[in-house]
C-alpha positions in Angstrom: -101.9 -27.9 -34.2 -102.4 -31.3 -35.9 -106.0 -30.4 -36.7 -104.9 -27.0 -38.1 -102.3 -28.7 -40.3 -104.8 -31.2 -41.6 -107.3 -28.5 -42.4 -104.7 -26.5 -44.3 -103.7 -29.5 -46.3 -107.4 -30.3 -47.0 -108.0 -26.8 -48.2 -104.8 -26.9 -50.3 -105.8 -30.2 -52.0 -109.4 -28.9 -52.7 -108.0 -25.8 -54.3 -105.5 -28.0 -56.4 -108.5 -30.1 -57.5 -110.5 -27.1 -58.5 -107.6 -25.5 -60.5 -106.6 -28.8 -62.2 -109.9 -30.5 -62.9 -112.1 -27.4 -63.5 -110.1 -24.4 -64.6 -107.3 -26.1 -66.6 -109.6 -28.8 -68.0 -112.0 -26.1 -69.3 -109.4 -23.8 -70.8 -107.0 -26.4 -72.3 -108.1 -29.3 -74.4 -105.3 -31.5 -73.1 -102.4 -31.1 -70.6 -99.7 -33.8 -71.3 -97.4 -34.6 -68.4 -94.2 -36.4 -69.3 -91.3 -37.8 -67.1 -93.1 -37.6 -63.8 -91.1 -40.6 -62.6 -87.9 -38.6 -62.8 -88.9 -36.3 -59.9 -86.8 -37.3 -56.8 -88.8 -38.9 -54.0 -86.5 -37.8 -51.2 -84.5 -34.8 -50.3 -85.2 -31.1 -50.8 -86.2 -30.2 -54.4 -86.2 -26.9 -56.2 -88.5 -27.0 -59.3 -87.3 -24.6 -62.0 -89.3 -23.9 -65.2 -89.5 -21.6 -68.2 -92.1 -18.8 -67.9 -94.2 -18.4 -71.1 -97.6 -17.9 -69.6 -97.9 -15.5 -66.7 -100.2 -17.0 -64.0 -101.0 -20.2 -65.8 -97.5 -21.6 -65.5 -97.5 -21.8 -61.7 -101.0 -23.3 -61.7 -99.9 -26.1 -64.1 -96.7 -26.8 -62.2 -98.3 -26.9 -58.7 -101.4 -29.0 -59.6 -99.5 -31.6 -61.7 -96.4 -32.1 -59.6 -96.0 -35.5 -57.8 -94.6 -33.6 -54.8 -96.3 -30.6 -53.3 -94.2 -27.5 -53.2 -94.4 -23.8 -52.5 -94.1 -21.5 -55.5 -92.2 -18.2 -55.3 -94.5 -15.4 -56.4 -93.9 -11.7 -56.9 -95.3 -9.8 -53.9 -96.9 -7.3 -56.4 -99.0 -10.2 -57.8 -100.0 -11.3 -54.4 -101.4 -7.8 -53.7 -103.8 -8.2 -56.6 -107.4 -9.0 -55.9 -107.9 -12.5 -57.4 -104.4 -13.7 -57.8 -103.5 -12.8 -54.3 -106.2 -14.9 -52.7 -105.3 -17.9 -54.8 -101.5 -17.5 -54.2 -101.9 -17.3 -50.4 -104.2 -20.3 -50.5 -101.5 -22.2 -52.4 -98.9 -21.2 -49.7 -96.9 -19.1 -52.2 -93.7 -17.4 -50.9 -93.8 -13.6 -51.6 -90.8 -12.1 -53.4 -90.6 -8.3 -53.1 -88.8 -7.0 -56.2 -87.2 -3.5 -56.3 -88.7 -2.7 -59.7 -92.2 -3.3 -58.3 -91.6 -0.6 -55.7 -90.0 2.0 -58.0 -91.2 5.6 -57.8 -90.3 8.9 -59.4 -87.9 11.1 -57.5 -88.3 14.8 -56.9 -86.2 17.2 -58.9 -83.3 16.4 -61.3 -79.8 15.0 -60.7 -76.3 15.7 -62.1 -73.2 13.6 -61.9 -69.8 14.1 -63.6 -67.9 11.4 -65.4 -65.8 9.1 -63.1 -67.2 10.7 -60.0 -68.8 9.3 -56.8 -70.7 12.5 -56.1 -74.4 12.8 -57.0 -75.9 16.3 -56.9 -79.6 17.1 -57.0 -81.6 20.2 -57.8 -85.0 20.4 -56.0 -84.4 16.9 -54.6 -85.3 15.3 -51.2 -82.5 12.8 -50.8 -82.8 12.5 -47.1 -86.5 11.5 -47.4 -86.4 9.4 -50.6 -83.0 7.7 -50.6 -81.6 5.1 -48.3 -78.3 3.2 -48.3 -78.2 0.6 -51.0 -81.0 2.2 -53.0 -80.6 2.5 -56.8 -81.1 5.8 -58.7 -82.0 5.1 -62.4 -81.9 7.7 -65.2 -82.2 7.4 -68.9 -78.4 7.2 -69.2 -77.4 4.9 -66.4 -78.1 3.7 -62.8 -76.3 4.5 -59.6 -76.1 2.7 -56.2 -76.2 4.9 -53.2 -73.5 4.4 -50.5 -74.5 7.3 -48.2 -76.8 10.4 -48.2 -75.1 13.7 -47.3 -78.0 16.1 -47.6 -81.2 16.7 -49.6 -79.1 17.7 -52.6 -76.0 15.5 -52.3 -75.3 11.8 -52.1 -72.3 9.5 -52.3 -72.3 6.7 -54.9 -70.9 3.2 -54.3 -68.9 3.3 -57.5 -67.5 5.9 -59.9 -69.9 6.9 -62.7 -69.3 5.6 -66.2 -71.4 8.2 -67.9 -72.0 11.8 -67.2 -75.5 12.9 -66.2 -76.8 16.5 -66.4 -80.2 17.6 -65.2 -81.9 14.3 -65.7 -85.1 13.1 -64.1 -84.8 9.8 -62.2 -86.5 6.9 -60.6 -85.7 5.4 -57.3 -85.6 1.6 -56.7 -85.5 1.1 -52.9 -83.2 -1.6 -51.4 -85.3 -4.6 -50.4 -84.3 -7.0 -47.7 -84.8 -10.6 -48.7 -84.1 -12.1 -45.3 -87.6 -13.4 -44.8 -87.6 -14.9 -48.3 -84.4 -16.9 -47.7 -85.6 -17.9 -44.3 -88.8 -19.4 -45.7 -86.8 -21.1 -48.5 -84.2 -22.6 -46.1 -86.9 -23.9 -43.7 -88.6 -25.7 -46.6 -85.5 -27.2 -48.0 -84.0 -28.2 -44.7 -87.2 -30.3 -43.9 -87.0 -32.1 -47.3 -89.9 -30.0 -48.7 -89.9 -28.4 -52.2 -90.1 -25.0 -53.7 -90.8 -23.8 -57.2 -89.2 -20.8 -59.0 -89.0 -19.3 -62.4 -85.3 -18.3 -62.9 -86.0 -16.0 -65.8 -87.6 -13.5 -63.3 -90.7 -12.8 -65.3 -93.0 -14.1 -68.0 -92.4 -13.5 -71.7 -93.7 -14.8 -75.1 -90.4 -15.6 -76.8 -91.4 -19.2 -77.6 -88.5 -21.7 -77.6 -86.1 -19.3 -75.8 -84.9 -18.5 -72.3 -84.2 -15.1 -71.0 -80.9 -14.7 -69.1 -81.4 -16.5 -65.8 -81.3 -14.6 -62.5 -78.7 -15.9 -60.0 -81.3 -16.3 -57.2 -81.9 -20.0 -57.8 -78.2 -20.8 -57.5 -77.8 -18.6 -54.4 -80.8 -20.3 -52.7 -79.5 -23.8 -53.5 -75.9 -23.1 -52.3 -77.1 -21.0 -49.4 -79.3 -23.8 -48.2 -76.4 -26.2 -48.2 -74.0 -23.8 -46.6 -76.2 -22.0 -44.0 -79.1 -24.5 -43.4 -77.1 -27.7 -43.4 -79.0 -29.3 -46.3 -77.1 -32.4 -47.3 -79.2 -33.7 -50.2 -80.6 -31.1 -52.6 -82.0 -31.6 -56.1 -82.9 -29.1 -58.8 -85.7 -30.5 -61.0 -85.9 -28.8 -64.5 -89.4 -28.6 -66.0 -90.3 -27.6 -69.5 -93.6 -26.0 -70.5 -94.4 -26.0 -74.2 -97.5 -24.1 -75.4 -98.5 -24.4 -79.0 -101.0 -21.6 -78.8 -100.5 -20.1 -75.3 -103.4 -17.6 -75.5 -105.9 -19.7 -77.4 -108.9 -21.3 -75.7 -109.0 -25.1 -75.9 -105.4 -25.5 -76.9 -102.7 -28.0 -75.7 -99.7 -27.8 -73.4 -96.9 -30.2 -72.6 -95.3 -30.3 -69.1 -92.1 -32.4 -69.1 -89.8 -33.2 -66.2 -86.2 -33.5 -67.2 -83.4 -35.3 -65.5 -82.9 -33.9 -62.0 -79.7 -32.1 -61.2 -78.1 -32.9 -57.9 -76.3 -30.0 -56.3 -72.6 -30.8 -55.9 -71.4 -30.3 -52.2 -68.1 -29.0 -53.6 -69.9 -26.0 -55.0 -71.2 -25.2 -51.5 -67.6 -25.2 -50.3 -66.7 -22.8 -53.1 -69.7 -20.7 -52.3 -68.5 -20.4 -48.6 -65.2 -18.9 -49.9 -65.5 -15.2 -50.8 -62.9 -15.5 -53.6 -64.7 -18.4 -55.4 -68.3 -17.5 -54.5 -69.1 -15.9 -57.8 -67.6 -18.8 -59.7 -69.7 -21.3 -57.8 -72.9 -19.4 -58.6 -72.1 -19.1 -62.3 -71.2 -22.8 -62.5 -74.5 -24.0 -61.0 -76.5 -21.4 -62.9 -75.0 -22.7 -66.2 -75.9 -26.3 -65.3 -79.5 -25.2 -64.5 -79.8 -23.4 -67.8 -78.6 -26.5 -69.7 -81.0 -28.8 -67.8 -83.9 -26.4 -68.5 -83.2 -26.2 -72.2 -83.1 -30.0 -72.3 -86.8 -30.1 -71.4 -87.9 -27.4 -74.0 -88.2 -27.2 -77.7 -85.4 -24.7 -78.4 -85.7 -22.4 -81.4 -83.5 -19.5 -82.5 -86.2 -17.6 -84.4 -90.0 -17.4 -84.8 -89.7 -19.0 -88.3 -87.7 -21.8 -86.9 -90.3 -22.4 -84.1 -93.1 -22.5 -86.7 -91.2 -24.9 -88.8 -90.7 -27.1 -85.7 -94.5 -27.0 -85.0 -95.3 -28.1 -88.5 -92.7 -30.9 -88.4 -94.2 -32.0 -85.1 -97.7 -32.3 -86.7 -96.2 -34.3 -89.6 -94.3 -36.7 -87.3 -97.4 -37.1 -85.1 -99.6 -38.0 -88.1 -97.1 -40.2 -89.9 -96.6 -42.8 -87.3 -98.1 -44.0 -84.0 -96.0 -43.1 -81.0 -96.4 -42.1 -77.4 -96.2 -38.5 -76.2 -92.7 -39.2 -74.7 -91.5 -40.5 -78.0 -93.0 -37.6 -79.9 -91.4 -35.1 -77.5 -88.1 -36.8 -77.9 -88.3 -36.8 -81.7 -89.2 -33.2 -82.0 -86.4 -32.1 -79.6 -84.0 -34.1 -81.8 -85.4 -32.3 -84.8 -85.0 -28.9 -83.2 -81.4 -29.8 -82.3 -80.7 -30.9 -85.8 -82.0 -27.5 -87.1 -79.8 -25.5 -84.6 -76.6 -27.6 -84.9 -76.6 -28.9 -88.5 -78.2 -26.0 -90.3 -75.1 -25.6 -92.5 -75.7 -29.0 -94.1 -77.5 -28.9 -97.4 -80.2 -31.4 -96.6 -81.1 -29.7 -93.3 -81.2 -26.3 -94.9 -83.3 -27.6 -97.8 -85.7 -29.2 -95.4 -86.1 -25.9 -93.4 -86.7 -23.9 -96.5 -89.3 -26.5 -97.6 -91.1 -26.2 -94.3 -91.0 -22.4 -94.4 -92.3 -22.4 -98.0 -95.0 -24.9 -97.0 -96.1 -22.6 -94.2 -96.3 -19.6 -96.5 -98.2 -21.6 -99.1 -100.8 -22.5 -96.4 -101.2 -18.8 -95.5 -101.5 -17.8 -99.1 -104.2 -20.4 -99.7 -106.0 -19.7 -96.5 -105.7 -23.3 -95.3 -104.1 -25.1 -92.3 -101.9 -28.1 -92.1 -104.8 -30.0 -90.5 -106.9 -29.4 -93.6 -104.2 -30.9 -95.8 -103.8 -33.8 -93.4 -107.6 -34.5 -93.3 -108.1 -34.1 -97.0 -108.8 -37.6 -98.6 -106.3 -38.8 -101.1 -109.0 -40.7 -103.0 -112.7 -40.1 -103.4 -113.9 -43.6 -102.9 -116.8 -45.2 -101.0 -114.8 -45.1 -97.7 -114.2 -41.4 -98.0 -117.8 -40.8 -98.9 -118.9 -42.8 -95.8 -116.7 -40.8 -93.6 -118.1 -37.6 -95.1 -121.6 -38.7 -94.4 -120.7 -39.5 -90.8 -119.2 -36.1 -90.4 -122.2 -34.4 -91.9 -124.5 -36.3 -89.6 -122.3 -35.4 -86.6 -122.4 -31.7 -87.7 -126.2 -31.8 -88.0 -126.7 -33.4 -84.5 -124.1 -31.4 -82.6 -125.0 -28.1 -84.2 -128.2 -27.9 -82.2 -126.2 -28.4 -79.0 -123.4 -26.1 -79.9 -125.5 -23.2 -81.2 -127.5 -22.3 -78.1 -124.4 -22.6 -75.8 -122.4 -20.4 -78.2 -125.2 -17.7 -78.2 -125.6 -17.8 -74.4 -121.9 -17.5 -73.7 -121.1 -15.0 -76.5 -121.2 -12.0 -74.0 -118.8 -13.8 -71.7 -116.4 -14.6 -74.5 -116.5 -11.0 -75.9 -115.9 -9.5 -72.4 -113.0 -11.8 -71.7 -111.4 -11.2 -75.1 -111.7 -7.4 -74.8 -110.4 -7.1 -71.3 -107.5 -9.5 -72.1 -106.5 -7.4 -75.2 -106.6 -4.3 -73.0 -104.3 -6.0 -70.5 -102.1 -7.2 -73.3 -101.5 -3.7 -74.6 -100.7 -2.5 -71.1 -98.2 -5.3 -70.5 -96.5 -4.7 -73.9 -96.1 -1.0 -73.2 -94.5 -1.7 -69.8 -92.1 -4.4 -70.9 -88.9 -4.5 -72.9 -88.6 -8.3 -73.4 -92.1 -9.2 -74.6 -92.7 -9.6 -78.3 -96.5 -9.2 -78.4 -97.3 -9.9 -74.7 -99.3 -13.1 -75.5 -98.1 -14.5 -72.2 -100.7 -12.4 -70.3 -103.7 -13.1 -72.4 -104.6 -16.6 -71.1 -104.1 -15.6 -67.5 -106.4 -12.6 -67.8 -109.0 -14.5 -69.7 -109.1 -17.1 -66.9 -109.2 -14.4 -64.1 -112.1 -12.6 -65.8 -114.0 -15.8 -66.4 -113.5 -16.9 -62.7 -115.5 -13.8 -61.7 -117.8 -13.4 -64.6 -119.0 -16.9 -65.2 -120.5 -17.5 -61.7 -122.3 -14.1 -61.8 -123.5 -14.8 -65.4 -124.8 -18.2 -64.4 -126.6 -16.7 -61.4 -128.3 -14.3 -63.8 -129.3 -17.1 -66.1 -130.7 -19.1 -63.2 -132.8 -16.2 -62.1 -134.0 -15.7 -65.6 -134.9 -19.4 -66.0 -136.7 -19.3 -62.6 -138.6 -16.1 -63.5 -139.8 -17.6 -66.8 -140.6 -21.0 -65.2 -142.8 -19.4 -62.5 -145.3 -18.3 -65.2 -145.7 -22.0 -66.2 -145.4 -23.7 -62.9 -146.7 -21.6 -60.0 -145.3 -24.0 -57.4 -141.7 -23.4 -58.6 -140.2 -21.7 -55.5 -137.1 -19.5 -55.2 -135.2 -22.6 -53.9 -134.8 -23.7 -57.5 -132.5 -20.7 -58.3 -129.5 -22.3 -56.5 -130.4 -25.7 -58.0 -130.2 -24.2 -61.5 -127.0 -22.4 -60.5 -125.4 -25.7 -59.5 -126.6 -27.7 -62.5 -125.6 -25.1 -65.1 -121.8 -25.8 -65.0 -122.4 -29.5 -65.8 -124.5 -28.7 -68.8 -122.1 -26.0 -69.9 -119.2 -28.5 -69.8 -121.2 -31.0 -71.8 -121.9 -28.3 -74.4 -118.2 -27.5 -74.5 -117.3 -31.1 -75.3 -120.0 -31.2 -77.9 -118.6 -28.0 -79.4 -115.2 -29.6 -79.7 -116.7 -32.6 -81.6 -118.8 -30.2 -83.7 -115.8 -28.1 -84.8 -113.8 -31.3 -85.5 -116.6 -32.6 -87.7 -116.8 -29.2 -89.5 -113.1 -29.3 -90.2 -113.5 -32.8 -91.6 -116.3 -31.8 -94.0 -114.4 -28.6 -95.0 -111.3 -30.6 -95.8 -113.3 -33.1 -97.9 -114.9 -30.3 -99.9 -111.6 -28.5 -100.3 -110.0 -31.7 -101.6 -111.9 -31.3 -104.9 -109.8 -28.2 -105.8 -106.8 -28.7 -107.9 -104.3 -27.1 -105.5 -105.2 -29.5 -102.7 -103.8 -32.5 -104.6 -100.5 -30.8 -104.9 -100.4 -29.7 -101.2 -101.2 -33.2 -100.1 -98.4 -34.6 -102.3 -96.0 -31.8 -101.1 -96.8 -32.6 -97.5 -96.1 -36.3 -98.0 -92.7 -35.5 -99.5 -91.8 -33.2 -96.6 -92.8 -36.0 -94.1 -90.3 -38.3 -95.9 -87.6 -35.6 -95.8 -88.2 -35.1 -92.0 -87.9 -38.8 -91.3 -84.8 -39.1 -93.5 -83.1 -36.2 -91.7 -83.9 -37.6 -88.3 -82.6 -41.0 -89.4 -79.4 -39.6 -90.9 -78.5 -37.6 -87.8 -79.8 -40.0 -85.2 -76.3 -41.3 -84.4 -75.2 -37.8 -83.3 -78.4 -37.5 -81.2 -77.8 -40.7 -79.3 -76.6 -38.9 -76.3 -79.5 -36.5 -76.5 -80.3 -36.5 -72.8 -76.7 -35.2 -72.0 -77.3 -31.7 -73.2 -73.7 -30.4 -73.0 -73.7 -27.8 -75.7 -77.4 -27.0 -76.3 -77.2 -23.9 -74.1 -74.5 -22.4 -76.4 -76.3 -23.4 -79.6 -79.6 -21.8 -78.5 -78.6 -18.8 -76.4 -76.1 -17.6 -78.9 -79.0 -16.6 -81.2 -80.2 -13.1 -80.6 -83.6 -12.7 -79.1 -86.5 -12.0 -81.3 -87.5 -8.4 -82.1 -91.2 -7.5 -81.9 -92.9 -8.1 -85.2 -96.3 -7.2 -86.5 -98.7 -9.8 -87.8 -99.0 -9.2 -91.6 -100.3 -11.3 -94.4 -97.7 -12.7 -96.9 -96.8 -10.3 -99.6 -95.7 -11.1 -103.2 -92.0 -10.7 -102.1 -92.6 -13.2 -99.2 -94.1 -15.8 -101.6 -91.3 -15.3 -104.2 -88.6 -15.8 -101.5 -90.4 -18.8 -100.2 -91.0 -20.6 -103.4 -88.3 -19.4 -105.9 -85.8 -22.2 -106.5 -87.4 -24.5 -104.0 -90.4 -26.1 -105.7 -90.4 -26.3 -109.4 -94.1 -27.3 -109.8 -95.4 -24.1 -108.4 -96.1 -21.2 -110.8 -94.4 -18.4 -108.8 -95.5 -15.7 -111.2 -99.2 -16.7 -110.9 -98.9 -16.7 -107.1 -97.3 -13.3 -107.1 -100.0 -11.9 -109.4 -102.8 -13.3 -107.2 -101.3 -12.0 -104.0 -100.5 -8.6 -105.5 -104.1 -8.3 -106.9 -105.6 -9.2 -103.5 -103.3 -6.7 -101.7 -104.2 -3.9 -104.1 -107.9 -4.6 -103.5 -107.5 -4.4 -99.7 -105.4 -1.2 -100.0 -108.0 0.4 -102.2 -110.8 -0.4 -99.7 -108.7 1.0 -96.9 -108.0 4.2 -98.8 -111.7 4.7 -99.7 -112.6 4.2 -96.1 -110.0 6.7 -95.0 -111.3 9.3 -97.4 -114.7 9.0 -95.7 -116.8 8.1 -98.7 -119.9 7.3 -96.8 -122.0 7.3 -100.0 -120.0 4.6 -101.6 -121.6 1.2 -101.1 -119.5 -1.2 -99.1 -118.0 -4.0 -101.1 -118.2 -7.5 -99.9 -115.2 -8.6 -97.7 -112.4 -10.1 -99.7 -112.4 -13.8 -99.1 -109.2 -15.6 -98.5 -107.3 -16.3 -101.7 -108.7 -19.4 -103.2 -106.3 -22.3 -103.6 -107.4 -23.0 -107.1 -105.6 -20.7 -109.5 -103.0 -19.9 -106.8 -101.2 -23.2 -106.2 -101.5 -25.6 -109.1 -99.7 -28.7 -110.2 
C-alpha cells in the first residue's frame, strides 16, 4: 500500500511538472503567482477561484498551488478523450450535473395554472420520469413528486405558469452522495479540494456569475457531519489580459484566507436557520473572491483598467504585488467614485485614448516605445533593434514556416469549438473562454505526431547523404526537436519585440505620434493623481466589505460584435474632451475609410468577377488623422 501511494504521488508530481513547465510555459509568456504565503499550512482548505478559461484554470491552480489538492471537475468533461485522462491522473473528483444528462422527452405536456397535475400526450412518464426529476419547457420548469401513469404525474409545487402542448426536456435527479463523501474524506484528513463556485466557465472579464451554494454546503456539511474543526476557504483570483491569445500573460493571486466560523455550522444544523447560514457564508466567499480580482462593471471599464495598468507599470518600477494592489485600487476608484468629476474625466480620457489608438491603427505599447527625442541614444537603440531583427529573423522564419500547419489547424478547430460553445450557452459573450483550452488540447495530440513526421522526413533525406544513418535516429530526432522548437519560440519572442521597437521608432516620425506620446504622459499623471487623492479611502483595501455590492450591482454584459470605430464613436470619444484634436478631420477620415470598405463589400456581393481587385485598405494612417 505504501509503494502504491508513493507511485501515485510520483505520477502526480510528474504530470504537474509536465503541465506547468512544458504546457503552460509554452502557451503563456509568463504566469505571475502572488500571495502564495497566505495559503494556510494546516487544516482543511477549499480553494475557490473565478472561472474565465475553461480547462486552463484548473491546470494553473493545481500546478502552482503550495498545497496539493483535488479539483472538482464536471463528470461530462471527465468522459472526454484527452481531458478525462488528465483529470483522472490529477485525482479530480467527478461532479455529475443534471444539465449534462438532460434529454428530450417523448410527446408534449400540459399543465393548468396553479395546479400540481401534469398531463402528457404521447408521453412515457413511467419510463422517463423519476421522483425528483425536473421537467423543463420553454415557459417554466417543474419538479416531479410522483408518477401516476405514462400520461400523468404529480408536481412538487403548484405551477406559476400555464403550459399547453409544449415539448419538454427532462433533467434527471442526480445523487451527490459519492461527491460529498469524497469531499468530506479529504477535508477531515486536512487535505484540500478546489472548486469553481460559478459552476461553469465564461468570458465576462472582471465579473463573477452568481455563485452556486455547493461550496457553502460542502464547507458547513464537513464541519457538521465529518467533524472538521479547522476549515479554511482560500480565495484565488485569475486575471487574463488576453485569455485566448498565444504567448500572453496571466496573474494568479491568493487572497486572505477565510476561516469558516463554527457558529455557522451550528446554524446549518438547525433546519430553520440552515438557509441563512449558507447565504451568509456564500456572501463572504463572494466578497473574498472579488478582492483577488480586477472588478469591472463593463467591457469599456475593463479596457480602461488594462490601459491604466500598462501606464502605471511603465511609469514607475514596482513589484507585481504592488502593481496588482495599485490596479485594484484604481478599479475600485472607478466603481465607487465614478460620480466625481476628476474620476469621470479620467475614465473618458482613457476611453478616448483607446479609440484614438484604434483609429490610428496603433497600440499603447507603440506609443510607449516611441522615442521622445531623435538623438544619438535613440539611433543606437534603433540600430541594435535592427541588428536583432536581422539575426533572429533567420531563426524565426524557418520555425514559423514549419509550424504554420499546426497553428492553422489549432486556430480553425478552436474557432469551431468556440461557435459551438457560444450556441449552447446563455452566459458567454463570445465564448473566448474555450479557445485556449481547445488550442492546447489539439496541440497536445498534433505536435507529437507532427514532430514524428518531421523526424521521419529528416531521416529519409539524411539517408541519401549518409548511408549509415539507421532508423534508430528517428526517435533521436523526435526527442531533440522539442528543445530546438522551444529555442525558436524564445527567439521568436525576441524577434517580435525587436520588430515592435523598430516599428515604434519609424512611427515616431509622424506628426500624430508626438501628440499621442504627450497625451499618454498627461493621462499617466492623471492616473497617479487620482490614486493619490483617493488613497486614504483605499487604506483598508484588503477589507473588502462593500466591493461585492459595488460590482455585482452592475448588469452583466450583453454579447457584442467586434466592429471598428465609426465616425459617431470617434465624435463621442473626442468631443469636448481633448481640444487639440480636430474632430471633424477624424470623422471625415473614418467616414471615407468606412465608405471604401462598404463599396468593396457591395462589389464583391454583386459578383463582379471581371472587376480587378483593389489593394486592401491599410489601417488609417496617424498622420492627417490625429494632429497637434
